[in-house]
Structure formats: C-alpha cells, structure tokens
C-alpha positions in Angstrom: 0.0 0.0 0.0 1.2 3.5 -0.8 -0.4 7.0 -0.5 0.6 10.3 -2.1 0.2 13.6 -0.4 -0.9 15.5 -3.5 -0.7 19.0 -1.9 1.9 19.9 0.7 4.1 22.9 1.3 7.3 21.2 2.3 9.4 24.4 1.5 7.6 26.3 4.3 9.9 26.9 7.2 7.8 24.9 9.6 8.8 21.7 7.7 11.8 22.6 5.5 14.3 22.8 8.4 13.6 19.2 9.3 12.7 17.7 6.0 14.6 14.4 6.3 12.8 13.6 9.5 9.4 14.8 8.1 9.7 12.4 5.2 10.9 9.5 7.3 7.8 9.8 9.5 5.7 10.0 6.4 7.1 6.8 4.9 6.5 4.9 8.2 2.8 5.7 7.7 2.9 4.6 4.0 2.7 8.1 2.6 5.6 7.6 0.2 5.0 10.3 -2.4 4.7 14.0 -2.2 3.8 17.0 -4.4 5.2 20.1 -2.8 3.4 23.2 -4.0 4.7 26.7 -4.7 2.7 29.8 -4.1 5.0 32.6 -5.4 8.1 33.0 -7.4 10.5 32.3 -4.5 8.5 29.3 -3.3 8.2 28.0 -6.8 12.0 27.9 -7.2 12.4 26.3 -3.8 9.7 23.6 -4.6 11.6 22.5 -7.7 15.0 22.5 -5.8 13.5 20.4 -3.0 11.8 18.0 -5.4 15.1 17.4 -7.3 16.5 16.0 -4.1 14.0 13.2 -3.5 13.0 10.4 -5.9 9.3 10.3 -5.0 8.8 14.1 -4.6 7.4 16.3 -7.4 6.5 20.0 -7.6 3.5 22.1 -8.6 4.2 25.8 -9.2 1.9 28.8 -9.4 0.9 32.1 -8.0 -1.5 32.0 -5.1 -4.5 34.4 -5.4 -3.2 36.2 -2.3 -0.1 37.2 -4.4 -2.0 38.0 -7.6 -1.4 41.7 -7.2 2.3 41.2 -7.8 2.0 39.3 -11.0 3.8 40.9 -13.9 4.6 39.8 -17.4 8.1 38.9 -16.1 6.5 36.8 -13.4 4.5 34.8 -15.9 7.6 34.3 -18.2 9.5 32.9 -15.3 6.6 30.7 -14.3 6.3 29.2 -17.8 10.0 28.6 -17.9 10.1 26.9 -14.5 7.0 24.8 -15.4 9.0 23.0 -18.0 11.3 21.4 -15.4 10.9 17.6 -15.4 9.9 17.5 -11.8 7.0 19.9 -12.3 3.7 17.9 -12.6 1.1 20.7 -12.3 0.4 24.4 -12.5 -0.9 25.9 -9.3 -2.1 26.5 -6.9 -4.0 29.2 -8.6 -7.5 30.4 -8.4 -9.7 32.9 -6.4 -9.9 33.7 -2.7 -12.7 36.2 -2.0 -12.5 35.4 1.8 -9.3 37.4 2.4 -9.1 39.5 -0.8 -5.4 40.1 -0.1 -5.3 40.9 -3.8 -8.1 42.7 -5.6 -10.6 40.4 -7.3 -9.7 41.8 -10.7 -6.0 41.0 -10.1 -6.9 37.5 -8.9 -9.0 36.9 -12.0 -6.2 38.2 -14.3 -3.6 36.0 -12.7 -5.9 33.0 -12.7 -6.6 33.3 -16.4 -3.0 33.8 -17.3 -2.0 30.6 -15.4 -4.7 28.6 -17.1 -3.3 29.7 -20.4 0.2 28.6 -19.5 -1.1 25.2 -18.2 -2.9 24.7 -21.5 0.2 25.6 -23.5 2.3 23.2 -21.6 -0.3 20.4 -21.2 -0.2 20.5 -17.4 -3.0 19.8 -15.0 -4.1 22.7 -12.7 -4.6 22.8 -9.0 -7.4 25.2 -8.0 -7.6 27.3 -4.9 -11.2 28.4 -4.4 -12.5 30.1 -1.3 -15.9 31.9 -1.2 -15.6 32.3 -5.0 -17.2 29.1 -6.4 -19.4 30.7 -9.0 -16.7 33.0 -10.2 -14.2 30.2 -10.4 -16.5 28.0 -12.4 -17.3 30.9 -14.7 -13.6 31.3 -15.5 -13.0 27.6 -15.9 -16.0 27.4 -18.2 -14.5 30.1 -20.4 -10.8 29.3 -20.2 -10.6 25.8 -18.8 -11.7 23.8 -21.8 -8.9 21.6 -23.1 -6.9 21.6 -19.9 -5.2 18.3 -19.1 -6.9 18.1 -15.8 -8.4 20.2 -13.0 -8.5 19.5 -9.3 -10.1 21.5 -6.6 -7.7 21.3 -3.7 -8.7 21.5 0.0 -12.4 21.1 -0.9 -14.7 22.6 1.6 -17.9 23.1 -0.4 -21.2 21.4 -0.6 -22.4 18.2 -2.3 -24.2 20.4 -4.8 -20.9 22.2 -5.7 -19.1 18.8 -5.8 -21.6 17.5 -8.3 -21.0 20.5 -10.5 -17.3 20.0 -10.4 -17.7 16.3 -11.2 -20.1 17.0 -14.0 -17.3 19.1 -15.6 -15.0 16.1 -15.4 -12.8 17.7 -12.7 -11.3 16.2 -9.6 -11.7 16.9 -5.9 -9.1 16.7 -3.2 -9.7 16.5 0.6 -7.6 17.6 3.5 -7.9 16.7 7.2 -10.7 19.3 7.4 -13.0 16.4 6.4 -12.3 14.8 9.8 -13.3 17.9 11.8 -16.4 17.5 14.0 -18.1 20.5 12.4 -17.4 19.3 8.8 -20.7 17.6 8.0 -21.1 19.6 4.8 -17.8 18.4 3.5 -18.5 14.8 4.5 -21.7 14.9 2.6 -19.8 16.0 -0.5 -17.1 13.4 0.0 -19.7 10.6 -0.1 -20.7 11.5 -3.7 -17.1 11.8 -5.0 -16.1 8.5 -6.7 -12.6 7.2 -5.9 -11.5 7.7 -9.5 -12.0 11.4 -9.0 -10.9 11.7 -5.4 -7.4 12.6 -4.1 -5.9 13.2 -0.7 -3.7 15.9 0.7 -2.5 17.6 3.9 -2.0 21.2 2.7 0.6 21.0 5.5 1.8 22.7 7.6 -1.8 23.7 8.1 -5.0 21.9 9.3 -3.9 18.8 11.2 -6.6 16.1 11.0 -8.5 14.6 13.9 -7.3 13.1 16.2 -4.1 15.1 15.8 -5.6 18.6 15.7 -3.6 19.6 18.7 -0.4 19.0 16.7 -0.2 22.5 15.3 2.3 21.7 12.5 0.6 19.3 10.1 2.9 17.0 8.1 2.4 14.2 5.5 2.5 11.4 8.0 -0.8 12.6 9.4 -2.6 12.1 6.1 -3.1 8.5 7.2 -5.9 9.7 9.5 -7.7 11.5 6.6 -7.4 8.4 4.5 -8.8 6.1 7.1 -11.7 8.5 7.9 -12.7 8.8 4.2 -12.5 5.0 3.7 -14.8 4.5 6.7 -17.1 7.2 5.5 -17.4 5.6 2.1 -17.5 2.1 3.5 -14.6 0.9 1.5 -11.9 -1.5 2.7 -9.0 0.8 3.7 -6.3 -0.9 1.6 -8.6 -0.9 -1.4 -9.4 2.8 -0.9 -5.8 3.7 -0.5 -4.8 1.9 -3.6 -7.6 3.4 -5.6 -6.9 7.0 -4.7 -3.2 6.5 -5.3 -4.0 5.2 -8.8 -6.2 8.3 -9.3 -3.4 10.6 -8.2 -0.8 8.9 -10.4 -3.1 9.1 -13.3 -4.0 12.8 -12.8 -0.4 14.0 -12.3 1.1 11.5 -14.7 3.4 10.0 -12.1 5.4 6.8 -12.6 
C-alpha cells in the first residue's frame, strides 16, 4: 500500500528545516510520495529544488491568489520557464480567494486566467484554490478551462451540490484533514458522492492537522493517514482498497510513474 500527499508545502519553514525527519515519519505511515506546491516565485523555485533531491517528490508551481497583485509579465515568463522542469507535474495553486481578498478580485482573475493559459500551452493539470468564490471560479473555468489536461479543486470545503457541478465538468476533488473535523458535516456529505477515481488526498501542510491530531499545530504528510482512514470508513470501502484506488487516481492525474 502507498499513499501520495498531493498537496503539501514542504518548503515552508515549519517543515523545511527538518525535511529528512518529516519524510521519514511519512514513509512509516505509508505516505511515500509528495507533491510540494509553490505559491509565489520564490517558493516555486524552492519547490523544484527540493523535489530534485528526492525520488518520489514532485513540484507544482503557481501564483496563489493572495499574491496575484504582484503578477507581472516577467512573473509569468519565469513561471512558464520553470513549469517546463521535469519535476513539475502541475500548474498551481492558482484560483480565487474572496475570503481574504489580499489581492483585488480583478487582479486575482487576471492572474488565474494567465496561469490557465500557461497550463494549456504546456499540457499540465491545474490545482485550483477556491474560497468563497465558487461561481466566479466556475465561470472562468467554463470560459478558459476547456482543453486543460486536468483540474483538481484542492482542500475542498464546499457542498455536495458544488461537488456535483465539479464532477459534471470532469474535474477532480481533493480532501484535507478538514473532512475529519467534528463540524465538517457539509464536507463529508460532499465526500460521499465523489467516486474514488475522481478523489485525491492531501495535507495542505503545515496547516490543518486532522483529527485526532488537531492539537499538533504543525501538520505534516505522516498525518494524512488519518484523513485516508476517515474517508475510507465514511465511504464504507476497505482501507487498503481505498488507499490503492486514490493513489492510482493521483498517479493518473499527475502522470506520475
């Protein structure tokens, strides 16, 4: 059995300073593959550098909507160049965040569309960040997302109705430890309708440790085992069968060996 943490931030300082130990603990829990995700130009470069050091680690690079205000033509040129590295398996995370609005909504939309264009040109799947902007995100994907290699909504926290819309488009959905939280009934209802061939797992670490480890403030890939077991039980699937199925889904989506 093997699991892949399809969205982690291993370059963030909470984890990067002890990365060897972090990965060793992960392997003990059968989480043996990782996609470390960049969020700005500096983190993108770090993600590729880190992925180059480990056989089963890959990188996704993009500009987070929080940083969309800083996106220039030069930013996008560098992003496109970096995205052609052999260890880069996806563009993102990119999308819209209307909860914080650290960047204006117009800047977020501009950066989002630009990154979708790059992903299409390079035939890379896209990792979507969507917070309190579902309708706007779907509107942009409807207009600019046709022909993309693949689309996954990461850290899904929406409703079953929204999940069905995503699935009807042929997109994928990824769940974090939030699905284990006591107040996450809405997300669990959504998870029940997502078939395993469209479902992926992630930590989004160093954030959001799952139950029963929520008191561990720094989340890490080893803890994803709790999310996996919770979802297998929720969907009433044998755990090993569930793990193997979502790993196959992840490998197929990101074109991993």
